[in-house]
C-alpha positions in Angstrom: -17.0 10.0 -31.4 -18.7 8.9 -28.3 -18.9 5.2 -29.2 -15.2 5.0 -29.5 -14.6 6.4 -26.1 -14.8 3.0 -24.3 -12.4 1.5 -26.7 -9.9 4.4 -26.4 -10.1 4.0 -22.6 -9.4 0.4 -22.8 -6.4 0.9 -25.0 -4.7 3.5 -22.9 -1.0 3.0 -22.6 -1.1 2.6 -18.9 -3.9 0.0 -19.0 -2.7 -3.5 -18.1 -4.5 -6.8 -18.6 -3.8 -9.8 -16.5 -4.0 -12.2 -19.3 -1.0 -10.4 -21.0 1.3 -10.9 -18.1 3.2 -14.1 -17.0 1.8 -15.9 -14.0 4.6 -16.1 -11.5 4.8 -17.8 -8.1 7.2 -15.8 -5.8 9.8 -17.5 -3.8 9.4 -17.2 -0.1 13.1 -16.4 0.2 13.0 -12.9 -1.2 16.5 -11.6 -1.9 17.0 -8.5 0.4 20.7 -9.1 0.9 21.5 -5.6 -0.1 19.0 -4.0 2.3 16.3 -2.6 0.1 13.1 -4.6 -0.6 11.8 -2.1 -3.1 13.8 -0.4 -5.8 12.3 2.3 -8.1 15.0 3.7 -10.4 14.6 6.5 -12.9 10.8 5.9 -13.2 9.0 8.3 -15.5 5.2 8.2 -16.2 3.5 10.7 -18.5 -0.2 11.3 -19.0 -1.0 13.4 -22.1 2.3 15.2 -21.9 2.2 15.7 -18.2 5.0 13.9 -16.2 3.3 12.4 -13.1 6.7 10.8 -12.3 9.9 12.4 -13.5 13.0 10.1 -13.3 11.9 9.1 -9.8 14.4 6.9 -7.8 13.3 5.6 -4.4 14.6 2.7 -2.3 12.6 1.3 0.6 14.5 -0.9 3.0 13.3 -4.3 4.3 11.3 -3.9 7.4 11.4 0.0 7.5 8.5 2.4 8.1 8.7 5.1 5.5 6.4 8.1 5.2 5.8 9.7 1.8 4.6 13.5 1.8 4.2 16.1 -0.8 1.7 18.5 -2.3 -1.2 17.4 -4.4 0.1 16.3 -7.8 3.6 15.4 -6.4 3.2 11.8 -7.9 2.4 10.0 -4.6 -0.6 8.0 -5.9 1.1 7.3 -9.3 4.1 6.0 -7.5 1.9 3.3 -5.6 0.2 2.6 -9.0 3.5 1.7 -10.6 4.5 -0.5 -7.6 1.3 -2.5 -7.7 1.2 -2.9 -11.5 -1.9 -0.6 -12.0 0.2 1.7 -14.2 3.2 1.0 -16.5 5.9 3.5 -16.6 7.3 5.0 -19.8 10.8 4.2 -18.6 12.7 3.1 -15.6 12.8 -0.1 -13.4 10.9 -1.4 -10.4 12.1 -4.4 -8.5 10.9 -6.3 -5.5 14.0 -7.5 -3.8 17.1 -8.1 -6.0 15.6 -10.3 -8.6 11.8 -9.8 -9.1 11.0 -7.4 -11.9 7.5 -5.9 -11.0 7.1 -4.4 -14.4 6.7 -8.0 -15.9 4.0 -8.9 -13.5 0.3 -8.5 -13.3 -1.5 -6.6 -10.5 -2.8 -10.0 -9.2 0.6 -11.5 -9.2 2.0 -8.5 -7.3 -0.7 -8.6 -4.7 -0.5 -12.4 -4.2 3.4 -12.2 -4.2 3.7 -10.0 -1.1 2.8 -6.4 -1.8 -0.5 -5.2 -0.3 -2.1 -1.8 -0.8 -4.6 -0.1 1.3 -6.6 2.8 -0.3 -7.8 5.9 1.5 -11.3 4.7 1.7 -11.7 1.3 3.5 -13.1 -1.5 1.3 -14.6 -4.2 3.5 -17.5 -6.7 3.1 -20.0 -4.7 5.3 -22.6 -7.5 5.3 -20.2 -10.0 6.7 -18.7 -10.1 10.2 -15.2 -8.9 11.1 -14.2 -12.5 11.5 -15.6 -13.5 8.1 -13.8 -10.7 6.4 -10.6 -12.0 7.8 -11.5 -15.5 6.9 -12.2 -14.6 3.2 -8.8 -12.7 3.0 -7.0 -15.7 4.4 -8.2 -17.8 1.7 -7.6 -15.4 -1.1 -5.3 -17.8 -3.0 -7.9 -20.6 -3.0 -10.8 -18.5 -4.2 -13.6 -16.9 -2.2 -16.5 -19.2 -3.1 -15.0 -22.5 -2.3 -13.9 -21.0 1.0 -17.5 -20.3 2.1 -18.1 -24.0 2.1 -14.8 -25.1 3.7 -13.7 -25.3 7.4 -10.8 -23.4 8.7 -7.9 -25.6 10.2 -6.6 -24.7 13.6 -3.6 -22.8 12.2 -5.9 -20.5 10.2 -8.1 -19.9 13.3 -5.0 -19.0 15.3 -3.9 -16.7 12.6 -7.2 -14.9 12.6 -7.2 -14.6 16.4 -3.6 -13.1 16.1 -4.7 -10.5 13.5 -7.8 -9.6 15.5 -5.5 -8.8 18.4 -3.0 -6.8 16.3 -5.9 -4.6 14.9 -7.6 -4.3 18.2 -10.9 -5.8 17.0 -11.1 -9.0 19.1 -14.2 -7.8 20.9 -15.9 -6.9 17.6 -15.1 -10.2 15.9 -18.8 -11.2 15.5 -20.0 -7.6 14.6 -21.0 -6.9 11.0 -18.3 -4.9 9.3 -20.9 -2.3 8.3 -21.5 -1.4 11.9 -17.9 -0.5 12.7 -16.6 3.1 13.2 -14.6 4.6 10.3 -11.3 4.0 12.2 -12.3 0.3 12.9 -13.0 -0.3 9.2 -9.5 1.1 8.4 -8.0 -1.3 11.0 -10.1 -4.2 9.6 -8.9 -3.6 6.1 -5.2 -3.6 7.3 -6.0 -6.9 8.9 -7.3 -8.2 5.7 -4.1 -7.3 4.0 -2.1 -8.9 6.9 -4.1 -12.1 6.4 -2.3 -12.4 2.9 1.1 -12.3 4.6 2.5 -9.3 2.7 6.2 -8.3 2.9 5.3 -4.7 1.9 2.3 -2.6 2.9 1.4 0.5 1.0 -1.0 2.6 3.1 -2.7 5.7 1.6 -3.9 8.4 4.1 -4.8 6.0 6.8 -6.0 8.7 9.3 -8.2 10.8 7.1 -11.6 11.2 8.9 -10.4 9.6 12.2 -11.0 10.8 15.7 -7.9 11.7 17.7 -8.2 8.5 19.7 -8.5 6.5 16.4 -5.5 8.4 15.0 -3.4 7.6 18.0 -4.3 3.9 17.8 -3.5 3.8 14.1 0.0 5.3 14.7 0.6 2.4 17.2 -0.7 -0.1 14.8 1.5 0.9 11.9 4.5 1.3 14.1 4.0 -2.2 15.5 3.9 -3.6 11.9 7.4 -2.3 10.9 10.1 -4.8 11.1 8.1 -7.9 10.1 6.8 -5.8 7.2 7.9 -2.8 5.3 5.3 -0.1 5.7 5.1 2.8 3.2 2.6 5.4 4.4 1.4 8.3 2.2 -0.2 11.0 4.5 -0.9 14.7 4.6 -1.5 15.0 8.4 1.9 16.3 9.5 1.3 15.6 13.2 0.5 12.1 12.4 3.6 11.7 10.3 5.8 13.2 13.0 4.3 10.6 15.5 5.3 7.6 13.4 8.1 8.8 11.0 11.5 7.3 11.1 12.4 8.4 7.6 10.4 10.8 5.4 10.6 11.3 1.7 9.1 14.4 0.1 7.9 14.3 -3.4 7.5 17.3 -5.7 6.7 17.3 -9.5 7.2 13.5 -9.7 10.7 13.5 -8.2 12.3 13.2 -4.7 12.8 16.7 -3.4 14.1 15.8 0.0 14.6 12.8 2.3 15.6 12.2 6.0 14.1 12.6 9.4 11.0 14.7 10.0 13.2 17.5 11.5 15.5 17.5 8.6 12.8 17.7 5.9 10.8 20.3 7.9 13.8 22.5 8.1 14.8 22.1 4.4 14.1 25.4 2.6 13.0 23.7 -0.6 10.4 21.7 1.4 9.2 24.8 3.2 8.8 26.7 -0.1 6.8 24.1 -2.0 5.0 22.3 0.7 5.1 23.1 4.3 4.8 26.8 3.6 1.6 26.5 1.7 
């Protein structure tokens, strides 16, 4: 029985292999003429009979800052997995702009095409400097190893300087990433995503483990990114959500339970019952 386990794991329905997917180069002129940049319509994902997403429909507007909240098991992580190509739904559709069907693309295509994801735990190259982390991220399309032996042009240097200023790490540019505080590592990872020029940023619990000062700075950072980017924040810290929220979506049992301003969802009896009243 045990020797077959790795094979069974590899053949899971939700496992996607890059070589099976078409390689697509996205057009820089993404069609957002109708407003939304992300469309999830009637998306259902089941794991061993459990519906992690249950006919989920969600629309994210171009340039908006959206907060997604909900109790554990509500489907928040699965939703991000579907958007980024990590998990394939049983049914439904997922589009980037009007014309790009994300369900036909690999994780790599989606990431390179303009959707960046930041996980809860920061993933940075700790033995490299802050500047080198951004340099490697800038050159992701060209490959990491050739980049180590190439020189940056002036436009690339200017772009790194701009990102360092945005993430408030200009003074730490020559510090090893491993020496940064937890909050600074989170900002650096956001900067590494920005270096790839995403149109959409998916950010998972960005302030977990941060100091009050770091949390405040993170709120300022994410708010500043909205407009040029669409920012989707999954978070449990309600005070933080209130500080940045423009529109809040509450998930419950894989579906949208409520949506609106923070005041509207906090006063919704259904939300109080299943989440805020816990």
